[in-house]
Short mmCIF file of the C-alpha atoms (twelve columns), coordinates in Angstrom:
data_MODEL
# 
_entry.id   MODEL 
# 
loop_
_atom_site.group_PDB 
_atom_site.id 
_atom_site.type_symbol 
_atom_site.label_atom_id 
_atom_site.label_alt_id 
_atom_site.label_comp_id 
_atom_site.label_asym_id 
_atom_site.label_seq_id 
_atom_site.Cartn_x 
_atom_site.Cartn_y 
_atom_site.Cartn_z 
_atom_site.pdbx_PDB_model_num 
ATOM 1   C CA . MET A 1   -29.457 -13.891 -1.258  1 
ATOM 2   C CA . SER A 2   -26.906 -14.179 -4.075  1 
ATOM 3   C CA . ARG A 3   -26.257 -17.388 -5.966  1 
ATOM 4   C CA . ALA A 4   -22.811 -18.793 -5.189  1 
ATOM 5   C CA . PRO A 5   -21.143 -18.091 -8.561  1 
ATOM 6   C CA . ALA A 6   -22.176 -14.430 -8.366  1 
ATOM 7   C CA . LEU A 7   -20.294 -14.048 -5.088  1 
ATOM 8   C CA . PHE A 8   -17.006 -14.672 -6.899  1 
ATOM 9   C CA . ASP A 9   -17.812 -12.576 -9.983  1 
ATOM 10  C CA . LEU A 10  -15.544 -9.523  -10.397 1 
ATOM 11  C CA . HIS A 11  -16.877 -8.182  -13.689 1 
ATOM 12  C CA . GLY A 12  -17.008 -4.385  -13.593 1 
ATOM 13  C CA . ARG A 13  -14.466 -4.163  -10.773 1 
ATOM 14  C CA . GLY A 14  -10.861 -3.037  -10.710 1 
ATOM 15  C CA . ALA A 15  -7.887  -4.610  -8.946  1 
ATOM 16  C CA . LEU A 16  -4.321  -3.495  -8.274  1 
ATOM 17  C CA . VAL A 17  -1.695  -6.186  -7.632  1 
ATOM 18  C CA . THR A 18  1.885   -5.354  -6.645  1 
ATOM 19  C CA . GLY A 19  4.689   -7.755  -7.412  1 
ATOM 20  C CA . GLY A 20  2.423   -8.984  -10.195 1 
ATOM 21  C CA . SER A 21  4.959   -9.829  -12.876 1 
ATOM 22  C CA . ARG A 22  5.784   -13.354 -11.662 1 
ATOM 23  C CA . GLY A 23  5.151   -16.051 -9.104  1 
ATOM 24  C CA . ILE A 24  2.399   -15.686 -6.525  1 
ATOM 25  C CA . GLY A 25  1.541   -12.142 -7.608  1 
ATOM 26  C CA . ARG A 26  1.135   -13.077 -11.245 1 
ATOM 27  C CA . TRP A 27  -1.077  -16.040 -10.403 1 
ATOM 28  C CA . ILE A 28  -3.273  -13.814 -8.255  1 
ATOM 29  C CA . ALA A 29  -3.502  -11.208 -11.024 1 
ATOM 30  C CA . GLU A 30  -4.452  -13.912 -13.519 1 
ATOM 31  C CA . GLY A 31  -7.126  -15.253 -11.190 1 
ATOM 32  C CA . LEU A 32  -8.701  -11.845 -10.653 1 
ATOM 33  C CA . ALA A 33  -8.707  -11.153 -14.396 1 
ATOM 34  C CA . GLU A 34  -10.239 -14.561 -15.089 1 
ATOM 35  C CA . ALA A 35  -13.004 -13.701 -12.604 1 
ATOM 36  C CA . GLY A 36  -13.790 -10.607 -14.666 1 
ATOM 37  C CA . ALA A 37  -11.806 -7.836  -12.997 1 
ATOM 38  C CA . ARG A 38  -9.790  -5.254  -14.891 1 
ATOM 39  C CA . VAL A 39  -6.330  -5.531  -13.330 1 
ATOM 40  C CA . VAL A 40  -3.295  -3.299  -12.970 1 
ATOM 41  C CA . ILE A 41  -0.095  -5.125  -12.101 1 
ATOM 42  C CA . ALA A 42  2.893   -3.276  -10.673 1 
ATOM 43  C CA . ALA A 43  6.527   -4.338  -10.414 1 
ATOM 44  C CA . ARG A 44  9.926   -2.663  -10.292 1 
ATOM 45  C CA . LYS A 45  11.184  -4.099  -13.596 1 
ATOM 46  C CA . ARG A 46  9.217   -2.403  -16.345 1 
ATOM 47  C CA . ALA A 47  9.928   -4.923  -19.128 1 
ATOM 48  C CA . ALA A 48  8.900   -7.946  -17.075 1 
ATOM 49  C CA . CYS A 49  5.820   -6.136  -15.814 1 
ATOM 50  C CA . GLU A 50  4.700   -5.137  -19.287 1 
ATOM 51  C CA . GLN A 51  5.270   -8.631  -20.692 1 
ATOM 52  C CA . ALA A 52  3.224   -10.231 -17.902 1 
ATOM 53  C CA . ALA A 53  0.432   -7.688  -18.399 1 
ATOM 54  C CA . ARG A 54  0.332   -8.392  -22.142 1 
ATOM 55  C CA . GLU A 55  0.081   -12.120 -21.578 1 
ATOM 56  C CA . ILE A 56  -2.673  -11.772 -18.968 1 
ATOM 57  C CA . ALA A 57  -4.531  -9.260  -21.144 1 
ATOM 58  C CA . ASP A 58  -4.326  -11.493 -24.226 1 
ATOM 59  C CA . ALA A 59  -5.987  -14.310 -22.284 1 
ATOM 60  C CA . ASN A 60  -8.623  -12.102 -20.666 1 
ATOM 61  C CA . GLU A 61  -10.083 -9.721  -23.235 1 
ATOM 62  C CA . GLY A 62  -7.502  -7.021  -22.600 1 
ATOM 63  C CA . ARG A 63  -8.264  -6.702  -18.895 1 
ATOM 64  C CA . CYS A 64  -4.723  -6.088  -17.637 1 
ATOM 65  C CA . HIS A 65  -2.372  -3.096  -17.562 1 
ATOM 66  C CA . ALA A 66  1.201   -2.610  -16.342 1 
ATOM 67  C CA . VAL A 67  2.679   0.172   -14.221 1 
ATOM 68  C CA . ALA A 68  6.346   0.131   -13.180 1 
ATOM 69  C CA . CYS A 69  6.658   0.995   -9.492  1 
ATOM 70  C CA . ASP A 70  9.041   0.603   -6.580  1 
ATOM 71  C CA . VAL A 71  6.642   0.349   -3.638  1 
ATOM 72  C CA . SER A 72  9.376   1.424   -1.217  1 
ATOM 73  C CA . ARG A 73  9.320   4.909   -2.813  1 
ATOM 74  C CA . PRO A 74  6.344   7.017   -1.644  1 
ATOM 75  C CA . ASP A 75  6.310   9.189   -4.765  1 
ATOM 76  C CA . GLU A 76  6.106   6.139   -7.017  1 
ATOM 77  C CA . VAL A 77  3.325   4.672   -4.877  1 
ATOM 78  C CA . GLU A 78  1.274   7.829   -5.285  1 
ATOM 79  C CA . ALA A 79  1.905   7.837   -9.041  1 
ATOM 80  C CA . LEU A 80  0.868   4.170   -9.195  1 
ATOM 81  C CA . VAL A 81  -2.458  4.843   -7.488  1 
ATOM 82  C CA . ALA A 82  -3.129  7.789   -9.800  1 
ATOM 83  C CA . ALA A 83  -2.349  5.658   -12.856 1 
ATOM 84  C CA . ALA A 84  -4.528  2.791   -11.628 1 
ATOM 85  C CA . ALA A 85  -7.408  5.177   -10.972 1 
ATOM 86  C CA . ARG A 86  -7.208  6.358   -14.581 1 
ATOM 87  C CA . VAL A 87  -7.448  2.922   -16.214 1 
ATOM 88  C CA . LEU A 88  -9.688  1.048   -13.774 1 
ATOM 89  C CA . PRO A 89  -13.426 1.598   -13.330 1 
ATOM 90  C CA . ARG A 90  -12.540 2.074   -9.648  1 
ATOM 91  C CA . ILE A 91  -10.052 0.406   -7.321  1 
ATOM 92  C CA . ASP A 92  -12.121 -2.285  -5.627  1 
ATOM 93  C CA . VAL A 93  -9.292  -4.655  -4.733  1 
ATOM 94  C CA . LEU A 94  -5.708  -4.129  -3.608  1 
ATOM 95  C CA . VAL A 95  -3.261  -7.019  -3.311  1 
ATOM 96  C CA . ASN A 96  -0.038  -6.124  -1.489  1 
ATOM 97  C CA . ASN A 97  2.288   -8.822  -2.768  1 
ATOM 98  C CA . ALA A 98  5.548   -6.949  -3.508  1 
ATOM 99  C CA . ALA A 99  8.316   -7.918  -1.089  1 
ATOM 100 C CA . ILE A 100 12.061  -8.375  -0.846  1 
ATOM 101 C CA . VAL A 101 14.322  -10.707 1.105   1 
ATOM 102 C CA . TRP A 102 17.783  -9.785  2.396   1 
ATOM 103 C CA . ALA A 103 19.840  -12.677 3.748   1 
ATOM 104 C CA . ALA A 104 22.677  -12.222 6.244   1 
ATOM 105 C CA . PRO A 105 23.812  -13.813 9.527   1 
ATOM 106 C CA . THR A 106 21.621  -12.463 12.322  1 
ATOM 107 C CA . LEU A 107 24.463  -11.303 14.573  1 
ATOM 108 C CA . ASP A 108 25.934  -9.334  11.671  1 
ATOM 109 C CA . TYR A 109 22.674  -8.338  9.992   1 
ATOM 110 C CA . PRO A 110 23.182  -4.892  8.407   1 
ATOM 111 C CA . LEU A 111 20.761  -2.177  9.442   1 
ATOM 112 C CA . GLU A 112 20.771  -1.080  5.818   1 
ATOM 113 C CA . GLY A 113 19.269  -4.441  4.873   1 
ATOM 114 C CA . TRP A 114 16.727  -4.263  7.696   1 
ATOM 115 C CA . ASP A 115 15.607  -0.801  6.601   1 
ATOM 116 C CA . LYS A 116 15.287  -1.789  2.928   1 
ATOM 117 C CA . VAL A 117 13.183  -4.832  3.778   1 
ATOM 118 C CA . PHE A 118 10.851  -2.867  6.041   1 
ATOM 119 C CA . ALA A 119 10.666  0.058   3.613   1 
ATOM 120 C CA . LEU A 120 9.049   -2.199  1.019   1 
ATOM 121 C CA . ASN A 121 7.380   -5.009  2.944   1 
ATOM 122 C CA . VAL A 122 5.774   -2.876  5.660   1 
ATOM 123 C CA . ARG A 123 6.024   0.875   5.108   1 
ATOM 124 C CA . GLY A 124 5.377   0.569   1.376   1 
ATOM 125 C CA . ALA A 125 2.409   -1.740  1.904   1 
ATOM 126 C CA . PHE A 126 0.961   0.653   4.491   1 
ATOM 127 C CA . HIS A 127 1.400   3.743   2.331   1 
ATOM 128 C CA . LEU A 128 -0.117  2.067   -0.720  1 
ATOM 129 C CA . THR A 129 -3.026  0.733   1.323   1 
ATOM 130 C CA . ARG A 130 -3.676  4.167   2.788   1 
ATOM 131 C CA . CYS A 131 -3.641  5.804   -0.652  1 
ATOM 132 C CA . VAL A 132 -5.976  3.184   -2.130  1 
ATOM 133 C CA . ALA A 133 -8.270  3.284   0.904   1 
ATOM 134 C CA . ARG A 134 -8.775  7.003   0.327   1 
ATOM 135 C CA . HIS A 135 -10.027 6.226   -3.173  1 
ATOM 136 C CA . MET A 136 -12.259 3.440   -1.906  1 
ATOM 137 C CA . HIS A 137 -13.706 5.752   0.744   1 
ATOM 138 C CA . ASP A 138 -14.158 8.719   -1.604  1 
ATOM 139 C CA . ASP A 139 -16.016 6.486   -4.083  1 
ATOM 140 C CA . GLU A 140 -18.206 5.243   -1.216  1 
ATOM 141 C CA . GLY A 141 -18.019 1.715   -2.533  1 
ATOM 142 C CA . GLY A 142 -15.689 0.106   -0.041  1 
ATOM 143 C CA . GLY A 143 -13.270 -2.559  -1.130  1 
ATOM 144 C CA . ALA A 144 -10.990 -5.416  -0.198  1 
ATOM 145 C CA . VAL A 145 -7.299  -5.417  0.691   1 
ATOM 146 C CA . VAL A 146 -5.308  -8.670  0.587   1 
ATOM 147 C CA . ASN A 147 -1.860  -8.612  2.190   1 
ATOM 148 C CA . VAL A 148 0.370   -11.493 1.093   1 
ATOM 149 C CA . SER A 149 2.309   -12.671 4.119   1 
ATOM 150 C CA . SER A 150 4.432   -15.763 4.773   1 
ATOM 151 C CA . LEU A 151 4.636   -18.774 7.067   1 
ATOM 152 C CA . ASN A 152 7.866   -17.139 8.246   1 
ATOM 153 C CA . ALA A 153 5.694   -14.772 10.276  1 
ATOM 154 C CA . HIS A 154 4.424   -17.698 12.348  1 
ATOM 155 C CA . PHE A 155 7.475   -19.831 13.092  1 
ATOM 156 C CA . GLY A 156 11.071  -19.276 14.071  1 
ATOM 157 C CA . ALA A 157 13.828  -20.769 11.963  1 
ATOM 158 C CA . ARG A 158 17.385  -21.897 12.574  1 
ATOM 159 C CA . GLU A 159 20.135  -19.703 11.215  1 
ATOM 160 C CA . GLN A 160 21.282  -22.281 8.667   1 
ATOM 161 C CA . HIS A 161 17.782  -22.623 7.281   1 
ATOM 162 C CA . GLN A 162 16.589  -19.023 7.079   1 
ATOM 163 C CA . PRO A 163 19.101  -16.224 7.812   1 
ATOM 164 C CA . VAL A 164 16.427  -13.661 6.880   1 
ATOM 165 C CA . VAL A 165 15.447  -12.126 10.204  1 
ATOM 166 C CA . ALA A 166 14.207  -8.839  8.722   1 
ATOM 167 C CA . TYR A 167 11.955  -10.606 6.223   1 
ATOM 168 C CA . ASN A 168 10.421  -12.785 8.919   1 
ATOM 169 C CA . ALA A 169 9.837   -9.799  11.193  1 
ATOM 170 C CA . SER A 170 8.406   -7.738  8.343   1 
ATOM 171 C CA . LYS A 171 5.791   -10.375 7.568   1 
ATOM 172 C CA . GLY A 172 4.827   -10.509 11.234  1 
ATOM 173 C CA . ALA A 173 4.422   -6.739  11.149  1 
ATOM 174 C CA . LEU A 174 2.327   -6.994  7.985   1 
ATOM 175 C CA . GLU A 175 -0.068  -9.377  9.710   1 
ATOM 176 C CA . ALA A 176 -0.333  -7.075  12.737  1 
ATOM 177 C CA . LEU A 177 -1.039  -4.215  10.336  1 
ATOM 178 C CA . THR A 178 -3.709  -6.347  8.668   1 
ATOM 179 C CA . ARG A 179 -5.576  -6.855  11.943  1 
ATOM 180 C CA . ASP A 180 -5.327  -3.211  12.991  1 
ATOM 181 C CA . LEU A 181 -6.390  -1.783  9.631   1 
ATOM 182 C CA . SER A 182 -9.303  -4.212  9.485   1 
ATOM 183 C CA . ALA A 183 -10.721 -2.613  12.638  1 
ATOM 184 C CA . LYS A 184 -9.982  0.926   11.521  1 
ATOM 185 C CA . PHE A 185 -11.352 0.480   7.988   1 
ATOM 186 C CA . ALA A 186 -14.431 -1.604  8.797   1 
ATOM 187 C CA . PRO A 187 -16.642 1.511   9.165   1 
ATOM 188 C CA . LEU A 188 -15.508 2.486   5.639   1 
ATOM 189 C CA . ASP A 189 -16.678 -0.897  4.284   1 
ATOM 190 C CA . ILE A 190 -13.069 -1.805  3.494   1 
ATOM 191 C CA . ARG A 191 -12.058 -5.332  4.419   1 
ATOM 192 C CA . VAL A 192 -8.405  -6.183  5.139   1 
ATOM 193 C CA . ASN A 193 -7.193  -9.782  5.257   1 
ATOM 194 C CA . ALA A 194 -3.901  -11.640 4.911   1 
ATOM 195 C CA . LEU A 195 -3.067  -14.550 2.629   1 
ATOM 196 C CA . VAL A 196 -0.236  -16.796 3.807   1 
ATOM 197 C CA . PRO A 197 1.230   -19.058 1.110   1 
ATOM 198 C CA . GLY A 198 3.384   -21.999 2.043   1 
ATOM 199 C CA . SER A 199 5.855   -23.587 -0.364  1 
ATOM 200 C CA . PHE A 200 4.797   -22.913 -3.958  1 
ATOM 201 C CA . ASP A 201 6.319   -23.958 -7.255  1 
ATOM 202 C CA . THR A 202 7.863   -20.580 -8.068  1 
ATOM 203 C CA . ASP A 203 11.414  -19.480 -8.831  1 
ATOM 204 C CA . MET A 204 12.105  -19.463 -5.087  1 
ATOM 205 C CA . ALA A 205 11.749  -23.257 -5.021  1 
ATOM 206 C CA . ASP A 206 14.386  -23.830 -7.695  1 
ATOM 207 C CA . PHE A 207 17.206  -24.136 -5.179  1 
ATOM 208 C CA . VAL A 208 15.728  -27.308 -3.685  1 
ATOM 209 C CA . LYS A 209 14.328  -28.761 -6.919  1 
ATOM 210 C CA . ARG A 210 17.803  -28.965 -8.479  1 
ATOM 211 C CA . ASP A 211 18.645  -32.010 -6.315  1 
ATOM 212 C CA . ALA A 212 16.079  -34.803 -6.717  1 
ATOM 213 C CA . THR A 213 16.971  -36.459 -3.416  1 
ATOM 214 C CA . ARG A 214 16.855  -33.184 -1.524  1 
ATOM 215 C CA . PHE A 215 13.565  -32.265 -3.180  1 
ATOM 216 C CA . ALA A 216 11.974  -35.591 -2.276  1 
ATOM 217 C CA . GLY A 217 13.028  -35.072 1.324   1 
ATOM 218 C CA . TYR A 218 11.662  -31.538 1.285   1 
ATOM 219 C CA . LEU A 219 8.262   -32.729 0.115   1 
ATOM 220 C CA . THR A 220 8.026   -35.004 3.160   1 
ATOM 221 C CA . THR A 221 7.808   -31.840 5.296   1 
ATOM 222 C CA . ILE A 222 4.545   -30.912 3.533   1 
ATOM 223 C CA . PRO A 223 1.600   -33.099 4.645   1 
ATOM 224 C CA . MET A 224 -0.029  -32.927 1.201   1 
ATOM 225 C CA . GLY A 225 3.277   -34.043 -0.326  1 
ATOM 226 C CA . ARG A 226 3.585   -31.401 -3.043  1 
ATOM 227 C CA . LEU A 227 4.336   -27.768 -3.733  1 
ATOM 228 C CA . GLY A 228 1.460   -25.335 -4.176  1 
ATOM 229 C CA . GLU A 229 0.441   -24.467 -7.726  1 
ATOM 230 C CA . GLY A 230 -1.178  -21.493 -9.408  1 
ATOM 231 C CA . ASP A 231 -4.766  -22.651 -8.958  1 
ATOM 232 C CA . ASP A 232 -4.168  -23.168 -5.242  1 
ATOM 233 C CA . VAL A 233 -3.472  -19.490 -4.654  1 
ATOM 234 C CA . LYS A 234 -5.892  -18.157 -7.285  1 
ATOM 235 C CA . GLY A 235 -8.896  -19.575 -5.473  1 
ATOM 236 C CA . ALA A 236 -7.830  -18.347 -2.054  1 
ATOM 237 C CA . ALA A 237 -7.084  -14.847 -3.307  1 
ATOM 238 C CA . LEU A 238 -10.351 -14.652 -5.246  1 
ATOM 239 C CA . PHE A 239 -12.252 -15.613 -2.102  1 
ATOM 240 C CA . LEU A 240 -10.667 -12.784 -0.100  1 
ATOM 241 C CA . ALA A 241 -11.060 -10.276 -2.936  1 
ATOM 242 C CA . SER A 242 -14.679 -11.010 -3.767  1 
ATOM 243 C CA . ASP A 243 -18.099 -10.796 -2.138  1 
ATOM 244 C CA . ALA A 244 -17.681 -14.440 -1.156  1 
ATOM 245 C CA . SER A 245 -15.799 -13.125 1.909   1 
ATOM 246 C CA . ARG A 246 -17.809 -9.953  2.474   1 
ATOM 247 C CA . TYR A 247 -18.247 -10.776 6.197   1 
ATOM 248 C CA . VAL A 248 -14.568 -11.676 6.665   1 
ATOM 249 C CA . THR A 249 -11.993 -9.116  7.806   1 
ATOM 250 C CA . GLY A 250 -8.879  -9.091  9.948   1 
ATOM 251 C CA . GLN A 251 -8.232  -12.750 9.199   1 
ATOM 252 C CA . THR A 252 -5.256  -14.768 7.995   1 
ATOM 253 C CA . LEU A 253 -5.878  -17.496 5.419   1 
ATOM 254 C CA . VAL A 254 -3.055  -20.037 5.340   1 
ATOM 255 C CA . VAL A 255 -2.578  -21.935 2.070   1 
ATOM 256 C CA . ASP A 256 0.285   -24.305 2.798   1 
ATOM 257 C CA . GLY A 257 -0.668  -27.926 2.193   1 
ATOM 258 C CA . GLY A 258 -0.980  -28.531 5.926   1 
ATOM 259 C CA . VAL A 259 2.463   -27.384 7.087   1 
ATOM 260 C CA . ALA A 260 1.198   -25.086 9.852   1 
ATOM 261 C CA . ALA A 261 -1.316  -27.684 11.034  1 
ATOM 262 C CA . ARG A 262 1.493   -30.148 11.767  1 
ATOM 263 C CA . GLY A 263 3.395   -27.590 13.804  1 
ATOM 264 C CA . GLY A 264 5.317   -25.632 11.219  1 
ATOM 265 C CA . PRO A 265 7.963   -26.166 8.580   1 
ATOM 266 C CA . HIS A 266 10.775  -28.593 9.327   1 
ATOM 267 C CA . PRO A 267 13.420  -27.954 6.666   1 
ATOM 268 C CA . ILE A 268 15.901  -30.704 5.909   1 
ATOM 269 C CA . ASP A 269 19.593  -30.068 6.671   1 
# 
């Protein structure tokens, strides 16, 4: 039986994190590097990706690399996996965090927007997972896949609150994919789980933080009374990525300050 700290130790392992240049993805990448993993972060904007990788590497003995990639493009996904395989000891962990949102009234929602959202959030995540799973299987070491979903996959929303029907549907599809791949990949010793963040203190929260009164009202919709912070998601992601969860697959870990437990988000008007 392993001692508890060893279950979370990622020294000697490699991790690939998409959407890793900022926000939730960056925090996850930092957490994995701090636990000892060598990390590759991927993002569409090369400059931002490289800057984030430098900062993470400087704080973690050089254990971070950047690769520019648009996950909606299959050729770039394949190039990303090849690049990660060259710089990592092996790909032990994949975090599918890259995603886009396209807002438009539901009755007039453009099919172009729907297709772009699904091309990245679902098709891209599937193709990348399949490519990485081949490496994990060929190396006979197994691995862990963490799909970053959203509370939007669990609750409907009024038009005035969230006119992002494709995003919500894509996250529901990602969670269905998580469950199905967990069953299909279990014989390969590859675990697949989903991480569902609630409201976190990222750039996406800026719109409500600008108005102090509105922000105070928003916080009343979160039972714990605050936005999530970096450490809140680091710990959850490390659990799913490490041997601490080696008997956990096909599950959804919600990290939301209690919002789902009280019946879902209730945005203020």
